[in-house]
N, C-alpha and C positions, 0 to 999 in steps of 0.2 A: 436161270430164267425165272421169272415169276410165274405163278400159277394163276391162270385166267379165272376170274370169278364164275361160278356156276348160277344156275337159275335161282336159287334161294338167295344167294348173296346179291345178285341183280336186282331182284324183286324187293329185297330189305334196303338197298341203297336208292331205289326209286322212291320208295315211301319216305325215306330220311330226306332226299332232295325235296320233295313236296312240302314237307313239314318246315323246313328251314327257309324255303323259298316258294311261296305259293304261286308266284308267277310261272311255275313249271307246271302247275296242276293241270292245264289244258293239254299240254303236250303229253303228260302222263295218261290222261284220260283217253286221248286219241291213239296212243301208240300201243300196240299188242305186245305180248310177251316177246322178248328177243334174246338171242343168244350173243355172246362175246364174238366180234369178228377176229378170227385167228388166221395167221399167216406163218410161214416158216420164218424162224428168226435167224440170228446171227448174221454174217457176213453175206451169206446167199439171200437172206431176206432183203437186206438193204439194197444190194446190187439189183435184184429183181425190181423193187419199187422205182429204182432209177430207170431201169430199161423201160418199165410200162408207162413212165410219165409221159403225157402230151401225145399219146396215140389211141387209137380205139381199142376196146377190149379184145376185139378179134385179132388185130394187129399185134397188140402186146402178147397174146397168147402164141401167136405163130413165131414172133421173133424170139420169145423165150425158149420155146421149144427147140429153135435152131441153136441158139446158145448152149442149152443144156447138152444136146446131142453133140455139138461142135467140141464141148469140153469133156465129153465121154462122162458126163453126170457128175464131174468132180467139180463142184461149185465151191472152190476154196480160194483163199487169197493168194496162196502159193501157185495154184494152177493159173489163175487168171493173170498173174504178174508174168508167168512164164510163156504166156500167149501175147503176141505183140499186137499192137493197135490195128494193123492192117487185117490180121487173122480175125480179130474181133469184129471188123467192120464187114468182113465177108460172111459173117454169120447174121448179118442184118443190123447191126448197131451204127448209129451215127458216129462220126468221130468223137463228138462231144461225150456221148454216153460211154464209148469205149474208154476214153481218157478217165472218166469219172470212175469206171471200174476199177481201173489201174490205181487211181488216187485213194480210194477206199480201201483196197488191198494193201497198198503200201503203208497206209496208216496203221493197220493191224500188224504188218510184219515189222514195221519200225517201233511198235509198241506205243504209239500215241493213243490207240484204242484197243482194247481187248474184246473181242466179239465173243470169246468163249467164256468170259467171266464178267459180262456187262452189268450183272445183277449186283456187283459190288458198289457200283456207282449210285448216287442219288438221282432222282430225275433231273434235276438242275445240272448235276456234274455230267450225266450221260449226255444231255442235250448239248451242253457246251463242247464236249468232246466231238460230238457228231457234226455239229454245224462248223467246227474248225476244219473239217475236211472239204476240199474243194469239190463242189457239185452237190453238196448236201445243204439244203435250206432248212430253215426252222420248221416249216410244216412237215417236210419229209422226216426230219428228226422225231418230231412228236407223234406222227402217226406211225413210224416205225416202233417207237417205244411202246405205243398202245396196242397195236395190232400184232407186232411179231415178238415183242418181249413181254407183253401181258401187264404192262404198268396201268395201274387203276386210278391214279390221280394226275393224268395229263390231259391238257386242253389245248388242241391246236386252234387257237384263236384267230388266226389268218385265214381259216377256212370260210369261203364265202356262204356256203350252205349253213354252216352254223351261225354265222352273223345274221343270216337272213331270219332263221328260226328265233334267234334271240331278239330280234326286232319284233316279230310277231308275239313273242311271250311277253315282252314288256309293253306291247302296245305303242311302240315307237313309230315315228315317221320314216327315219333313216335307219340304215344298218350301222351298228356300232363299229368304230374303227377298231383296228386290231389291238391296240393298246388298251382301249376302253373294253374290249371283250375279255381280254385278259384279267383286268380289274374286276369285271362283272362276275367272271368265273371264280374269284377268290371265295365267294360265298358258298361255293359248292364243294370245298375241300371237306374230305378227303376222297370224294367221289366224282371228281371231275370228269374221269372217263366215262363213267356211266351217264352223266349228264350229256356229254358229247354223243354217246350212242342214242340216248333218248332224243336228243334235238334232231339228229340226222333221221332218225326213224319218223319223226313227226313231219320234217321237211319232205322226206320222200313221199310219205302218204298224201300230202297236199299236191306234190308235183304229179303224181300218179292219178289224182281225182278222186281218192278215197276220202279225203278230208276237204270240205269246202274252204277255199282261202279266206272268204269273208268271215268264217267261223274262226279260223285260226288267228286272223287279224283283230278280232272284236276286242274291245276294251274290257 
């Protein structure tokens, strides 16, 4: 697994981003020091991301607690595959999420992806392997690589909050489409994950009322 960047590395990356793209200056000025978002990696990390999707934070925590206890804290591909769909559903999972849990586990067991050595793959290769698994979309794959695997040059351009913050940064009228957001993020290599953290931080500050939207959207 990659090592997530520390405070000094993040600070240096932020300064570099502003130098190469002055449009990020207001986001940088409005966003205080932040730490890298980290989550458990490997199969457990991806399975948990699937479990938590489209439910509230409280519901996600409660369901994951039931799943963890139901599996005797053995969150491995082998253990999940040995647990049938109905048993997983009894732990609070929908049939769809239980099925995806099996699909992801089977991909590991079959050798289509190796969660124990995912760092051997490039960002592009890892993303392609992940999205080839039923139930894993591109946004899920990219945020997994960023938060669970510590990848520093990944940008989940399909994220609406990132698109909105990019609109503010560029003084645009409309949010960029996903493909345009990917293209826009090319300028931020090799610090695209730091750019994402920065834009999320800015977006959150605006939504919490800490930064005025008219200031964020000013030309």
